[in-house]
BALUM-972144 format. One record per residue (C-alpha): residue number from 1; residue in three letters; chain; x, y, z. Coordinates in nm, 4 decimals. Layout:
BALUM-972144
<n:NUM | res:ALA | chain:A | c1:X | c2:Y | c3:Z>
...
END
This chain:
BALUM-972144
<n:1 | res:MET | chain:A | c1:-2.1704 | c2:3.5131 | c3:3.3005>
<n:2 | res:GLU | chain:A | c1:-1.9437 | c2:3.3254 | c3:3.0598>
<n:3 | res:GLN | chain:A | c1:-1.6305 | c2:3.1599 | c3:3.1924>
<n:4 | res:GLU | chain:A | c1:-1.3014 | c2:3.2673 | c3:3.0467>
<n:5 | res:ARG | chain:A | c1:-1.1239 | c2:3.0153 | c3:2.8197>
<n:6 | res:THR | chain:A | c1:-0.7708 | c2:2.9063 | c3:2.9041>
<n:7 | res:ASN | chain:A | c1:-0.4887 | c2:2.7668 | c3:2.6943>
<n:8 | res:ALA | chain:A | c1:-0.4879 | c2:2.4393 | c3:2.8832>
<n:9 | res:GLY | chain:A | c1:-0.4064 | c2:2.1444 | c3:2.6580>
<n:10 | res:GLN | chain:A | c1:-0.3234 | c2:2.3614 | c3:2.3552>
<n:11 | res:THR | chain:A | c1:0.0461 | c2:2.2688 | c3:2.3439>
<n:12 | res:LEU | chain:A | c1:-0.0296 | c2:1.8979 | c3:2.3614>
<n:13 | res:GLY | chain:A | c1:-0.2984 | c2:1.9451 | c3:2.0966>
<n:14 | res:ILE | chain:A | c1:-0.0548 | c2:2.1180 | c3:1.8589>
<n:15 | res:ILE | chain:A | c1:0.2107 | c2:1.8499 | c3:1.9095>
<n:16 | res:GLY | chain:A | c1:-0.0548 | c2:1.5810 | c3:1.8615>
<n:17 | res:LEU | chain:A | c1:-0.1789 | c2:1.7501 | c3:1.5435>
<n:18 | res:VAL | chain:A | c1:0.1722 | c2:1.7752 | c3:1.3951>
<n:19 | res:LEU | chain:A | c1:0.2402 | c2:1.4080 | c3:1.4751>
<n:20 | res:GLY | chain:A | c1:-0.1052 | c2:1.3191 | c3:1.3402>
<n:21 | res:ILE | chain:A | c1:-0.0345 | c2:1.4921 | c3:1.0087>
<n:22 | res:ILE | chain:A | c1:0.3022 | c2:1.3134 | c3:0.9848>
<n:23 | res:THR | chain:A | c1:0.1255 | c2:0.9834 | c3:1.0609>
<n:24 | res:PHE | chain:A | c1:-0.1425 | c2:1.0534 | c3:0.8022>
<n:25 | res:MET | chain:A | c1:0.1126 | c2:1.1330 | c3:0.5289>
<n:26 | res:LEU | chain:A | c1:0.3457 | c2:0.8424 | c3:0.6127>
<n:27 | res:GLY | chain:A | c1:0.0515 | c2:0.6041 | c3:0.6387>
<n:28 | res:PHE | chain:A | c1:-0.0178 | c2:0.6220 | c3:0.2655>
<n:29 | res:ILE | chain:A | c1:0.3378 | c2:0.5351 | c3:0.1565>
<n:30 | res:PRO | chain:A | c1:0.3531 | c2:0.1671 | c3:0.0541>
<n:31 | res:CYS | chain:A | c1:0.5585 | c2:-0.0591 | c3:0.2813>
<n:32 | res:ILE | chain:A | c1:0.6936 | c2:0.2360 | c3:0.4828>
<n:33 | res:GLY | chain:A | c1:0.3465 | c2:0.3230 | c3:0.6103>
<n:34 | res:VAL | chain:A | c1:0.3752 | c2:0.0595 | c3:0.8835>
<n:35 | res:ILE | chain:A | c1:0.6275 | c2:0.2843 | c3:1.0621>
<n:36 | res:ALA | chain:A | c1:0.3574 | c2:0.5522 | c3:1.0957>
<n:37 | res:ILE | chain:A | c1:0.1902 | c2:0.3525 | c3:1.3726>
<n:38 | res:ILE | chain:A | c1:0.4482 | c2:0.4731 | c3:1.6278>
<n:39 | res:PRO | chain:A | c1:0.4010 | c2:0.8513 | c3:1.5907>
<n:40 | res:GLY | chain:A | c1:0.0289 | c2:0.7910 | c3:1.5421>
<n:41 | res:ILE | chain:A | c1:-0.0150 | c2:0.6215 | c3:1.8781>
<n:42 | res:LEU | chain:A | c1:0.1970 | c2:0.8923 | c3:2.0405>
<n:43 | res:ALA | chain:A | c1:-0.0219 | c2:1.1598 | c3:1.8770>
<n:44 | res:ILE | chain:A | c1:-0.3406 | c2:0.9896 | c3:1.9982>
<n:45 | res:VAL | chain:A | c1:-0.2096 | c2:0.9743 | c3:2.3566>
<n:46 | res:LEU | chain:A | c1:-0.0925 | c2:1.3395 | c3:2.3563>
<n:47 | res:SER | chain:A | c1:-0.4193 | c2:1.4590 | c3:2.2028>
<n:48 | res:ALA | chain:A | c1:-0.6258 | c2:1.2637 | c3:2.4550>
<n:49 | res:VAL | chain:A | c1:-0.4258 | c2:1.4079 | c3:2.7454>
<n:50 | res:GLY | chain:A | c1:-0.4579 | c2:1.7580 | c3:2.5962>
<n:51 | res:LEU | chain:A | c1:-0.8337 | c2:1.7110 | c3:2.5523>
<n:52 | res:SER | chain:A | c1:-0.8613 | c2:1.5966 | c3:2.9134>
<n:53 | res:GLN | chain:A | c1:-0.6723 | c2:1.9066 | c3:3.0318>
<n:54 | res:ALA | chain:A | c1:-0.8863 | c2:2.1340 | c3:2.8140>
<n:55 | res:ASN | chain:A | c1:-1.2075 | c2:1.9841 | c3:2.9517>
<n:56 | res:ARG | chain:A | c1:-1.0881 | c2:2.0113 | c3:3.3106>
<n:57 | res:GLU | chain:A | c1:-0.9686 | c2:2.3743 | c3:3.2861>
<n:58 | res:ASN | chain:A | c1:-1.2244 | c2:2.5075 | c3:3.0334>
<n:59 | res:GLY | chain:A | c1:-0.9750 | c2:2.5276 | c3:2.7460>
<n:60 | res:ALA | chain:A | c1:-1.0352 | c2:2.5159 | c3:2.3730>
<n:61 | res:ARG | chain:A | c1:-1.0886 | c2:2.1577 | c3:2.2578>
<n:62 | res:GLY | chain:A | c1:-1.0987 | c2:2.1943 | c3:1.8787>
<n:63 | res:ILE | chain:A | c1:-0.7313 | c2:2.1346 | c3:1.8035>
<n:64 | res:ASN | chain:A | c1:-0.7245 | c2:1.8281 | c3:2.0306>
<n:65 | res:ILE | chain:A | c1:-1.0301 | c2:1.6759 | c3:1.8640>
<n:66 | res:THR | chain:A | c1:-0.8821 | c2:1.7457 | c3:1.5201>
<n:67 | res:ALA | chain:A | c1:-0.5528 | c2:1.5854 | c3:1.6247>
<n:68 | res:LEU | chain:A | c1:-0.7377 | c2:1.2772 | c3:1.7513>
<n:69 | res:ILE | chain:A | c1:-0.9279 | c2:1.2382 | c3:1.4240>
<n:70 | res:VAL | chain:A | c1:-0.6258 | c2:1.2876 | c3:1.1956>
<n:71 | res:SER | chain:A | c1:-0.4085 | c2:1.0587 | c3:1.4091>
<n:72 | res:SER | chain:A | c1:-0.6747 | c2:0.7879 | c3:1.4221>
<n:73 | res:ILE | chain:A | c1:-0.7151 | c2:0.7890 | c3:1.0447>
<n:74 | res:GLY | chain:A | c1:-0.3358 | c2:0.7751 | c3:0.9986>
<n:75 | res:VAL | chain:A | c1:-0.3040 | c2:0.4821 | c3:1.2397>
<n:76 | res:LEU | chain:A | c1:-0.5918 | c2:0.3051 | c3:1.0644>
<n:77 | res:VAL | chain:A | c1:-0.4232 | c2:0.3387 | c3:0.7242>
<n:78 | res:ALA | chain:A | c1:-0.0863 | c2:0.2284 | c3:0.8674>
<n:79 | res:SER | chain:A | c1:-0.2570 | c2:-0.0699 | c3:1.0322>
<n:80 | res:LEU | chain:A | c1:-0.4040 | c2:-0.1715 | c3:0.6976>
<n:81 | res:TRP | chain:A | c1:-0.0510 | c2:-0.1730 | c3:0.5528>
<n:82 | res:LEU | chain:A | c1:0.0622 | c2:-0.3853 | c3:0.8472>
<n:83 | res:ILE | chain:A | c1:-0.2166 | c2:-0.6356 | c3:0.7825>
<n:84 | res:PHE | chain:A | c1:-0.1245 | c2:-0.6430 | c3:0.4115>
<n:85 | res:VAL | chain:A | c1:0.2484 | c2:-0.6953 | c3:0.4786>
<n:86 | res:VAL | chain:A | c1:0.1830 | c2:-0.9705 | c3:0.7348>
<n:87 | res:GLY | chain:A | c1:-0.0632 | c2:-1.1362 | c3:0.4969>
<n:88 | res:ILE | chain:A | c1:0.1923 | c2:-1.1368 | c3:0.2137>
<n:89 | res:ALA | chain:A | c1:0.4634 | c2:-1.2668 | c3:0.4481>
<n:90 | res:ASN | chain:A | c1:0.2461 | c2:-1.5661 | c3:0.5375>
<n:91 | res:LEU | chain:A | c1:0.1925 | c2:-1.6718 | c3:0.1750>
<n:92 | res:SER | chain:A | c1:0.3862 | c2:-1.9589 | c3:0.0241>
<n:93 | res:GLU | chain:A | c1:0.6033 | c2:-1.9063 | c3:-0.2826>
<n:94 | res:ASP | chain:A | c1:0.3412 | c2:-2.0592 | c3:-0.5145>
<n:95 | res:GLU | chain:A | c1:0.0677 | c2:-1.8363 | c3:-0.3727>
<n:96 | res:ILE | chain:A | c1:0.2885 | c2:-1.5277 | c3:-0.4178>
<n:97 | res:GLU | chain:A | c1:0.3616 | c2:-1.6183 | c3:-0.7793>
<n:98 | res:GLY | chain:A | c1:-0.0100 | c2:-1.6695 | c3:-0.8448>
<n:99 | res:PHE | chain:A | c1:-0.0879 | c2:-1.3367 | c3:-0.6772>
<n:100 | res:VAL | chain:A | c1:0.1755 | c2:-1.1566 | c3:-0.8859>
<n:101 | res:GLU | chain:A | c1:0.0459 | c2:-1.3168 | c3:-1.2062>
<n:102 | res:ASP | chain:A | c1:-0.3112 | c2:-1.2124 | c3:-1.1225>
<n:103 | res:VAL | chain:A | c1:-0.1989 | c2:-0.8562 | c3:-1.0514>
<n:104 | res:MET | chain:A | c1:0.0059 | c2:-0.8420 | c3:-1.3719>
<n:105 | res:GLU | chain:A | c1:-0.2944 | c2:-0.9560 | c3:-1.5757>
<n:106 | res:GLU | chain:A | c1:-0.5002 | c2:-0.6762 | c3:-1.4237>
<n:107 | res:VAL | chain:A | c1:-0.2280 | c2:-0.4141 | c3:-1.4676>
<n:108 | res:ILE | chain:A | c1:-0.1413 | c2:-0.4874 | c3:-1.8306>
<n:109 | res:ASP | chain:A | c1:-0.2927 | c2:-0.2181 | c3:-2.0460>
<n:110 | res:GLU | chain:A | c1:-0.5395 | c2:-0.3515 | c3:-2.3006>
<n:111 | res:SER | chain:A | c1:-0.3967 | c2:-0.1157 | c3:-2.5616>
<n:112 | res:VAL | chain:A | c1:-0.0744 | c2:-0.3201 | c3:-2.5520>
<n:113 | res:TYR | chain:A | c1:-0.2685 | c2:-0.6371 | c3:-2.6250>
<n:114 | res:ASN | chain:A | c1:-0.2749 | c2:-0.6938 | c3:-2.9985>
<n:115 | res:PRO | chain:A | c1:-0.5023 | c2:-0.9825 | c3:-3.1052>
<n:116 | res:ASP | chain:A | c1:-0.3266 | c2:-1.0190 | c3:-3.4427>
<n:117 | res:LEU | chain:A | c1:0.0112 | c2:-1.0506 | c3:-3.2737>
<n:118 | res:GLN | chain:A | c1:-0.1268 | c2:-1.3022 | c3:-3.0271>
<n:119 | res:ASP | chain:A | c1:-0.2750 | c2:-1.5076 | c3:-3.3142>
<n:120 | res:ALA | chain:A | c1:0.0580 | c2:-1.4974 | c3:-3.5003>
<n:121 | res:LEU | chain:A | c1:0.2451 | c2:-1.6074 | c3:-3.1885>
<n:122 | res:GLN | chain:A | c1:-0.0028 | c2:-1.8897 | c3:-3.1334>
<n:123 | res:GLU | chain:A | c1:0.0402 | c2:-2.0050 | c3:-3.4947>
<n:124 | res:LEU | chain:A | c1:0.4199 | c2:-1.9852 | c3:-3.4621>
<n:125 | res:GLU | chain:A | c1:0.4048 | c2:-2.1885 | c3:-3.1446>
<n:126 | res:GLU | chain:A | c1:0.1900 | c2:-2.4552 | c3:-3.3143>
<n:127 | res:GLN | chain:A | c1:0.4301 | c2:-2.4781 | c3:-3.6085>
<n:128 | res:LEU | chain:A | c1:0.7299 | c2:-2.5015 | c3:-3.3780>
<n:129 | res:ASP | chain:A | c1:0.5639 | c2:-2.7852 | c3:-3.1884>
<n:130 | res:GLU | chain:A | c1:0.6032 | c2:-2.9935 | c3:-3.5036>
<n:131 | res:VAL | chain:A | c1:0.9815 | c2:-2.9449 | c3:-3.4795>
<n:132 | res:CYS | chain:A | c1:1.1748 | c2:-3.0656 | c3:-3.1767>
<n:133 | res:VAL | chain:A | c1:1.1928 | c2:-2.7481 | c3:-2.9667>
<n:134 | res:ASP | chain:A | c1:1.3715 | c2:-2.7324 | c3:-2.6318>
<n:135 | res:SER | chain:A | c1:1.2042 | c2:-2.4164 | c3:-2.5064>
<n:136 | res:ILE | chain:A | c1:1.0040 | c2:-2.1155 | c3:-2.6175>
<n:137 | res:HIS | chain:A | c1:1.0047 | c2:-1.7928 | c3:-2.4177>
<n:138 | res:ILE | chain:A | c1:0.7530 | c2:-1.5393 | c3:-2.5448>
<n:139 | res:LYS | chain:A | c1:0.7357 | c2:-1.1951 | c3:-2.3907>
<n:140 | res:THR | chain:A | c1:0.5528 | c2:-0.8896 | c3:-2.5148>
<n:141 | res:ASP | chain:A | c1:0.8715 | c2:-0.7221 | c3:-2.6355>
<n:142 | res:SER | chain:A | c1:1.0809 | c2:-1.0194 | c3:-2.7522>
<n:143 | res:ILE | chain:A | c1:1.0711 | c2:-1.3842 | c3:-2.8547>
<n:144 | res:ASN | chain:A | c1:1.3476 | c2:-1.6253 | c3:-2.7568>
<n:145 | res:ILE | chain:A | c1:1.3416 | c2:-1.9661 | c3:-2.9225>
<n:146 | res:ASP | chain:A | c1:1.5874 | c2:-2.2469 | c3:-2.8551>
<n:147 | res:ILE | chain:A | c1:1.5574 | c2:-2.5086 | c3:-3.1299>
<n:148 | res:LYS | chain:A | c1:1.7218 | c2:-2.8469 | c3:-3.1204>
<n:149 | res:ILE | chain:A | c1:1.7141 | c2:-3.0148 | c3:-3.4602>
<n:150 | res:ASP | chain:A | c1:1.7629 | c2:-3.3873 | c3:-3.4675>
<n:151 | res:ASN | chain:A | c1:1.9313 | c2:-3.5041 | c3:-3.7901>
<n:152 | res:GLU | chain:A | c1:1.7870 | c2:-3.8439 | c3:-3.8539>
END
């Protein structure tokens, strides 16, 4: 004879699943994802308690197991953001600038890169080196040149 199933642990499983989904969605938001650790841990605890109740009183366990999985993945993603933020916070200013420059080189679209323009800018820079130039600032959308001419 089959035992009758009860609703033991269902409420905790539903609450854990809702918090797990919130954790999962918040976990993927850059910089804010670290906050998702708090509801994630709460969801894991509630789901574990609900699963324990369901096992003890022959209740359905599916929603509790689902809540545990979703919450665990959300906490894992949020923890990765925490590791990233702490890692960036421990970098020196020079290391951050180097990191940003490396990222910018990777992000710049190759379609924006024009070899003819780069050659022309290189030639202009070489010609300006012959003149006394205080500074040259070359960006992809503008060129700023400060020239100091010495009248000898």
